C-alpha positions in Angstrom: 94.1 139.9 36.2 96.1 136.8 37.1 98.8 138.7 38.8 96.1 140.8 40.6 94.5 138.0 41.9 97.7 136.5 43.3 98.6 139.7 45.0 95.1 139.7 46.5 95.5 136.2 47.7 98.9 137.1 49.3 97.1 139.7 51.1 94.3 137.5 52.1 96.7 134.8 53.4 98.4 137.6 55.4 95.3 138.7 56.9 94.8 135.0 57.9 98.2 134.7 59.5 97.9 138.0 61.3 94.4 137.0 62.7 92.8 140.3 61.2 88.9 140.3 61.0 87.1 141.6 58.0 84.5 140.7 55.4 86.1 138.4 52.7 85.4 138.2 49.1 86.3 135.0 47.2 87.7 134.7 43.7 89.1 131.8 42.0 92.1 130.8 40.2 92.5 127.7 38.5 89.8 126.0 40.4 91.4 127.0 43.9 89.7 129.7 46.3 91.7 132.9 46.6 90.8 135.2 49.4 90.7 139.1 49.1 89.7 140.7 52.4 87.5 143.9 51.8 87.6 145.2 55.4 91.2 146.3 55.5 93.0 146.1 52.0 91.0 144.9 49.1 88.7 148.0 48.2 90.0 151.0 50.0 91.6 153.8 48.2 95.3 154.0 47.9 95.4 157.0 50.6 93.5 154.7 53.2 95.5 151.6 52.5 98.8 153.8 53.0 97.4 155.4 56.0 96.3 152.0 57.5 99.7 150.4 57.3 101.5 153.4 58.3 103.7 154.2 55.5 105.2 152.5 52.4 108.2 151.0 54.4 106.0 149.0 56.6 104.0 147.8 53.5 107.3 146.8 51.9 108.3 144.9 55.0 105.1 143.0 55.2 105.2 141.9 51.5 108.9 140.8 52.2 107.7 138.8 55.1 104.8 137.3 52.9 107.2 136.4 50.2 109.4 134.6 52.6 106.8 132.7 54.4 104.4 132.0 51.4 106.6 131.8 48.6 104.5 133.0 45.5 101.1 132.8 47.1 99.0 130.6 49.5 95.6 129.1 48.7 92.7 128.5 50.8 90.8 125.2 50.4 87.1 125.1 51.7 85.9 121.9 53.2 82.3 120.9 53.8 82.0 117.4 55.3 78.3 117.4 55.1 77.6 119.0 51.6 80.9 119.0 49.7 82.3 116.6 47.2 85.9 115.5 46.3 87.0 116.2 42.6 90.0 117.7 41.1 88.8 121.5 41.2 87.1 121.4 44.8 88.2 123.6 47.5 86.6 127.0 46.6 83.7 128.2 48.7 81.0 127.1 46.0 82.4 123.8 45.5 84.0 122.8 48.7 85.8 119.4 49.1 83.9 116.7 50.9 86.6 115.3 53.1 89.6 116.9 55.1 91.9 114.1 53.8 91.3 115.3 50.1 92.1 118.9 50.9 95.2 118.0 52.7 96.2 115.7 49.7 96.1 118.8 47.4 97.5 121.4 49.8 101.0 122.6 49.6 103.2 124.5 52.0 101.5 127.6 53.2 98.0 126.7 52.1 95.0 127.0 54.4 92.2 124.5 54.7 89.0 125.9 56.2 86.3 123.5 57.6 82.6 124.5 57.5 80.5 124.0 60.6 79.2 120.4 60.8 80.4 117.0 61.8 83.2 115.2 59.8 83.3 111.6 60.2 84.2 108.3 58.4 86.9 107.6 55.9 88.8 110.6 54.8 87.9 112.5 58.2 90.0 110.3 60.8 93.4 109.2 61.1 94.4 112.3 59.1 98.2 112.7 58.3 99.8 116.0 57.4 102.7 114.4 55.5 105.2 117.2 56.7 103.3 120.0 55.2 103.4 123.4 56.6 99.7 124.0 56.2 97.0 125.3 58.5 93.6 123.5 59.2 91.2 125.8 60.7 87.5 125.5 61.6 85.0 128.0 60.9 83.1 129.3 63.9 83.8 128.6 67.5 84.5 124.9 67.5 81.6 124.1 65.3 83.6 122.3 62.9 83.8 118.7 64.5 85.7 115.7 63.7 83.9 112.7 65.3 85.7 109.4 65.2 82.7 107.4 66.3 84.7 105.5 68.9 87.3 104.2 66.5 90.9 105.6 65.4 92.3 109.1 66.0 91.4 112.4 64.2 95.1 113.4 63.6 98.5 111.6 63.4 101.5 114.2 63.0 104.5 112.2 62.7 106.6 113.6 59.9 108.8 116.2 61.6 106.1 119.0 61.3 107.0 122.3 62.9 105.3 125.1 64.4 104.0 126.5 60.9 101.8 123.4 60.7 98.7 124.5 62.4 95.6 122.8 63.7 93.2 125.5 65.0 89.5 125.9 66.0 87.9 122.4 65.9 86.3 120.0 68.0 87.6 116.5 68.2 85.4 114.1 69.8 84.5 110.3 70.2 87.9 109.2 69.3 89.8 106.1 70.6 93.3 104.6 70.4 96.0 103.1 72.7 98.0 106.2 72.9 96.5 109.7 72.1 92.8 109.0 71.6 92.2 112.3 69.9 95.6 113.2 68.5 99.0 111.4 68.4 102.1 113.5 67.7 105.4 111.8 67.1 108.8 113.7 66.9 107.0 116.8 65.5 106.1 120.3 67.0 102.9 121.6 65.3 100.9 124.2 66.5 97.6 123.0 68.2 95.4 126.0 69.1 91.8 126.5 70.3 90.9 122.9 69.8 88.3 121.2 72.0 89.0 117.6 73.0 85.7 116.0 74.1 84.7 112.5 75.2 88.0 110.7 73.6 89.5 107.6 75.2 93.0 106.1 75.1 93.7 102.5 76.4 96.9 103.7 77.9 97.7 107.6 77.9 96.6 110.8 76.6 92.9 110.6 76.4 92.7 113.7 74.4 96.4 114.3 73.1 99.7 112.3 73.2 103.1 113.3 72.0 106.6 111.8 72.1 110.2 112.8 71.5 109.5 116.6 70.9 106.6 118.5 72.3 103.9 120.5 70.1 103.0 124.3 70.6 99.7 124.1 72.7 97.5 127.1 73.2 94.0 127.6 74.5 93.0 123.8 74.4 89.7 122.7 76.2 89.0 119.2 77.4 85.8 117.4 78.6 85.1 113.8 79.4 88.4 112.5 78.2 89.7 109.0 79.7 93.0 107.3 79.9 95.0 105.1 82.5 97.2 108.2 83.0 96.9 111.8 81.4 93.2 111.7 80.9 93.5 115.0 78.8 97.0 115.2 77.7 100.1 113.0 78.2 103.5 112.4 76.8 106.3 109.9 76.9 109.0 109.9 79.6 109.8 113.6 80.1 111.7 113.5 83.5 112.6 111.4 86.5 111.3 112.9 89.8 112.6 112.0 93.4 109.8 111.9 96.0 110.0 114.5 98.8 112.2 114.2 101.8 115.5 115.8 100.5 117.5 117.8 101.0 118.6 116.2 104.4 121.1 117.4 107.1 123.3 115.7 109.7 123.8 112.7 107.6 126.4 110.1 108.6 128.6 108.9 105.7 128.0 105.2 105.1 124.3 105.1 106.5 121.2 104.1 104.4 119.5 107.0 102.8 116.6 107.9 104.7 113.8 108.6 103.8 114.2 105.7 101.4 114.8 107.1 97.9 111.6 106.6 95.6 111.8 107.9 92.0 108.9 108.3 89.7 108.8 108.4 85.8 106.9 111.5 84.8 105.6 112.7 81.6 105.6 116.5 80.7 102.3 117.0 82.6 103.9 115.4 85.9 101.8 112.2 85.5 103.4 109.0 86.8 103.8 106.7 83.9 102.1 103.9 85.7 102.0 101.4 82.9 105.9 101.2 82.9 107.3 98.2 84.9 110.2 97.5 82.7 112.5 100.5 82.9 115.6 100.1 85.1 117.0 103.1 87.1 120.4 103.7 88.8 121.0 105.6 92.0 124.3 107.1 91.8 126.4 110.3 92.7 126.0 113.5 90.8 128.9 114.0 88.2 130.0 117.6 88.4 131.1 119.7 85.4 134.7 119.0 85.8 133.9 115.2 85.9 134.3 114.6 89.5 131.7 112.5 91.4 130.0 114.0 94.5 129.3 110.6 96.3 129.4 106.8 96.0 126.2 104.8 96.5 126.6 101.3 97.6 123.9 98.6 98.3 120.7 98.8 96.4 121.7 101.2 93.8 119.8 99.6 90.8 116.0 99.2 90.8 113.4 98.3 88.3 110.3 100.4 88.3 106.9 99.0 89.3 104.0 100.9 88.0 106.1 103.9 87.1 107.9 104.0 90.6 111.3 102.7 91.6 112.3 102.1 95.2 116.1 102.1 96.4 115.5 100.5 99.8 119.0 99.8 101.6 121.0 102.1 99.5 124.0 103.5 101.3 125.5 106.9 100.5 129.3 107.6 101.2 130.4 111.2 101.0 133.4 113.1 102.5 132.5 113.8 106.2 131.9 117.6 106.7 130.9 118.1 103.0 127.7 118.7 101.0 127.3 116.0 98.3 124.5 115.3 95.7 123.1 112.2 94.2 120.7 111.5 91.1 118.5 108.7 89.9 119.3 108.0 86.3 117.8 106.2 83.2 121.2 105.4 81.7 119.7 103.9 78.6 117.9 107.3 77.7 120.6 109.3 79.2 118.1 111.0 81.6 118.7 111.8 85.2 116.7 113.4 87.9 117.6 117.0 89.5 120.3 116.4 92.1 119.3 115.8 95.6 121.5 117.4 98.3 122.7 115.6 101.3 124.8 117.5 104.1 127.4 115.0 105.4 128.5 115.7 109.2 131.8 115.0 110.7 132.5 111.5 112.4 131.6 111.6 116.2 132.7 109.8 119.1 131.8 106.2 119.0 132.6 106.1 115.2 135.8 105.4 113.4 136.5 107.0 110.0 137.6 104.5 107.5 138.2 106.2 104.2 135.2 108.6 103.9 132.9 106.3 106.1 132.0 107.0 109.7 131.8 103.4 111.0 130.2 102.9 114.4 131.8 100.6 116.9 129.7 97.4 117.0 128.0 95.9 120.1 130.5 94.7 122.6 133.0 97.3 121.7 133.4 101.0 122.6 135.2 104.2 121.5 134.9 107.7 123.0 137.2 109.6 120.8 137.0 109.8 116.9 140.5 109.1 116.1 140.8 106.1 118.5 139.7 102.6 117.4 137.0 100.7 118.7 138.1 98.5 121.9 136.5 95.6 123.5 134.1 96.2 126.4 136.0 95.7 129.7 134.9 93.5 132.7 132.1 94.8 134.6 130.5 96.8 131.9 128.1 96.3 128.9 128.8 98.0 125.5 125.8 98.7 123.3 128.0 99.9 120.3 129.2 103.4 119.3 129.8 105.3 122.5 127.3 103.9 124.7 128.6 101.8 127.7 126.8 101.0 131.1 128.4 99.5 134.3 127.1 96.5 135.9 126.0 96.4 139.5 128.9 96.5 141.7 131.0 98.2 139.2 131.8 101.9 138.5 133.0 103.6 135.4 135.9 105.8 136.7 136.8 107.4 133.2 135.7 107.0 129.5 138.9 108.5 128.2 140.9 106.5 128.8 138.4 103.9 129.7 138.6 102.5 133.3 135.9 100.3 134.9 136.6 99.2 138.5 134.9 96.9 141.1 133.5 99.0 144.1 134.9 98.0 147.6 131.4 97.8 148.8 129.5 96.5 145.8 126.1 97.0 147.3 126.5 100.7 147.1 127.2 100.6 143.3 123.9 100.2 141.2 125.7 100.5 137.9 124.0 101.8 134.7 125.2 104.4 132.0 126.1 107.1 134.7 127.3 104.6 137.5 124.6 105.4 140.1 125.2 104.9 143.8 122.7 103.7 146.4 120.8 106.2 148.3 123.3 108.3 150.8 126.2 107.5 148.8 128.1 109.3 146.2 131.6 109.9 144.4 133.8 107.6 142.7 133.3 104.1 143.7 130.3 105.2 145.9 132.8 105.6 148.9 131.6 109.0 150.1 128.6 110.0 151.9 126.1 112.3 150.8 125.6 115.5 153.2 123.2 114.5 156.2 124.3 110.9 156.0 127.2 111.1 158.6 126.9 109.2 161.8 129.8 109.3 164.6 132.3 110.4 161.9 131.3 107.6 159.1 128.6 106.9 156.7 125.7 105.7 158.8 124.7 102.7 156.7 121.4 102.3 158.7 123.3 102.7 162.3 122.2 106.3 163.1 118.4 105.6 163.2 119.1 102.7 165.8 121.4 104.9 167.8 118.9 107.8 167.8 116.1 105.6 168.8 118.2 104.1 171.6 119.2 107.6 172.9 115.4 108.5 172.9 114.4 105.2 174.8 117.2 105.2 177.4 116.2 108.0 179.6 112.7 107.0 179.8 113.8 103.5 180.9 116.3 104.9 183.5 113.5 107.2 184.8 111.1 104.2 185.2 113.8 102.1 187.0 114.6 105.0 189.2 111.0 105.5 190.2 110.7 101.8 190.8 113.6 101.7 192.9 112.5 104.8 195.0 109.1 103.2 195.7 110.7 99.9 196.6 113.1 101.7 198.9 110.4 103.9 200.7 108.3 100.6 200.9 111.1 98.8 202.7 112.0 101.9 204.8 108.4 102.3 206.1 108.3 98.7 206.9 111.5 98.9 208.9 110.1 101.8 210.8 107.0 100.0 211.6 108.7 97.0 212.9 110.9 99.3 215.3 107.7 100.9 216.6 106.1 97.6 217.1 109.2 96.3 219.1 109.2 99.3 221.4 105.8 99.0 222.4 106.3 95.3 223.6 109.1 96.3 225.9 
C-alpha cells in the first residue's frame, strides 16, 4: 500500500507539473497529503492508461523524467490561512497548515504548497523566504488566494540562488510596502513567477510590485494594478544597461570637434526605466575597443561625468578619429564593467581652411587663412580681414586677386573697389582691380565715370540754343534792314 501511494503521488505531482486538469483524490502518507488524479491515470483500466500515454515507451520516459525531477516522490501541502492550523502533521486537505511559512519550513525539494482561497496576512504570511528550495507555491482558484501585507513588509523575499524550478504561481499580492520591491524582492535568484496579480503595492524607491537584482526571474502572465514607486511602479531592477540619448549615428563629423548633439547617457533598468534615484555613479566616455584590442577613437575634454538623477551629460567632449574613417564610442561604467551600445560617427576628410595635425582637422584661427588642406595657416595680408578657416574678405579699396597663392592688392582707383568676400566693384566696373568697364558703360573710348550723361545732355541742348540764337539774330538783322530801308525812303522824299 505504501509503494502504491508513492507511485500515485508521483503521478499526481507529474499531473501538476504538466498542468493537466482532472478530479483529484487525496490520500495521506505519514500525515502528508498525496494526490492521485482520477481523471487521467488513477482509476482507468490498464488498456485506457496505455492508450492515453500512447505506449509503454512514453510511460517509461515520463517515469524517468519524474524520477530525475522529483527524486522519490513529491508531497503536496495544503494551506488555509483562514481555517488551518500549524502542527507537525498539518498539510493534508482535511488538516491544512495555517500559515505559508510553516508549510515552506516543512517542504523539501520538489514539493508543492497549495493555498486555499482567502486572505493570508500577518506573521507567517509575509516576508516569506524560500531558503533555496525548489518548491512550488500555488494559489487555488483564479488569484483568489491573497497575500495581504496590510501596508508593512513584502510578501516574498527570494534571495538564496533559487532557480526556475522554484515557482510562485496563481496568487494575489496586495497592500505591501518596502523600499525596493514592495510586493516581492528577488536578489541573485531566478525563480518562476507566473500568473501573479500585484495590486496596490508601494515601494519607496523602485519596483512597486516587484524588484530584482543581479539575475532576472522568469516572469509569465503577471498583472498589475495600482502599484507605486519613484521609478518602475509595477516592476523594476537594478542597473541593467546604459543608454545613449538619440542623435547618433552622425555623418560629416570633423575630427577634433565637440560631439554634437551633446552626449547624454541614462542608467536604465531591465524595463528601460531611468534609475532616477542614482546621483553617485561615475560614467566614462571613451572610444570603443574592438575585438583585436584596437581603440576606434580618442575622447578628450569632458570625458568623465557623474550622473544626476540617473543621467550623465558630457558637455564639451571632443572626439578624435582618423579623417575619412568610421569610428565608434561608448559610455561605460568601468566599476561595474558595463558599457552602452557603440555609437557610430563618420569622420570626414580635412577641408580647405583646416590643417591636419595628427588625426585632428584644426581650422585656422581668426586673423589667419589657408585655402589648401596641405598648406599651413598664414597671416592675413594687408587690405583683408580673415575670420578663420578659409574665410577671407577684402577691405574697401582692395581686391583679392588670388586665394592660392593668396594675393591681395590695392586698387589703382580705390573708389571703384568695394571689397568683401568676393571683391565687389562699383556699378559699371568689373574685372581684376575693377579696371574694366561693364558693357554699355563706354564713353568716347573710356569708362564714362559719369561724363557721358553730361555730354549727351550738352549735345541735346546745344542745337536748341543755336537755333534760338540764330532766330534771334535773324529777327535783329531784319529789324535793322527794315530800319535802313525806311531811312532811305525818307531821305529821297526830302529831296
